[in-house]
C-alpha positions, 0 to 999 in steps of 0.5 A: 166851287172849283174844289176849294174849301170855304170857311166862314168866321162865326165869331171873333174871340181875340178879346177873350181871356187867355184862360177862356181861349185855352178852355175852348181849345181843350173842348174842341180837341175833346180833352174836356174842361181844364178844371176837370168839371163836366159843365159842357159836353158836345153830344151830337148835333144833327142838321134840322132846318131842311128836315123841318121844311120838308116835313112841314110841306108834307103835312100841309099837302096831306102827304099822309092822306095821299099815302093812305090811299095806296093799297099796301100793308099797314106798316108800309103805308105808315113808313111811306111818308117818312121815305118820301121826305127822306128822298126829297131831302137826300135822294139815296138808296133805300138802304142808305135812307134806312141808315140815315134814319137809324139813331146810331148812324143818323145824318139828320134829325128826321128819325128823331123828329118822327120818333123812329127807333129802328127803320 
């Protein structure tokens, strides 16, 4: 609202030991654990809740059956429910949607949930 940044405290770490705070600081700055171990690594987190809701709604309304009634090539019929859900979640161009579904450039968990390697 009004161009202002908003922040929200998720937890308070003031009661943590200084060593634990230092380790967290290093992890957040992508410097790795202080002891050189590999116990925790952030790989990648993708938004999921709205994707699950849209997919669930599509399944409940038999979106795949509706799409199957379209007279089009089989590959297009197979990809159409994915495109519909992607457009509902984030209405962008077809090229941008393809980029959002690709594993390397994904902006949500939709491609991973549907097992899409390339789109």
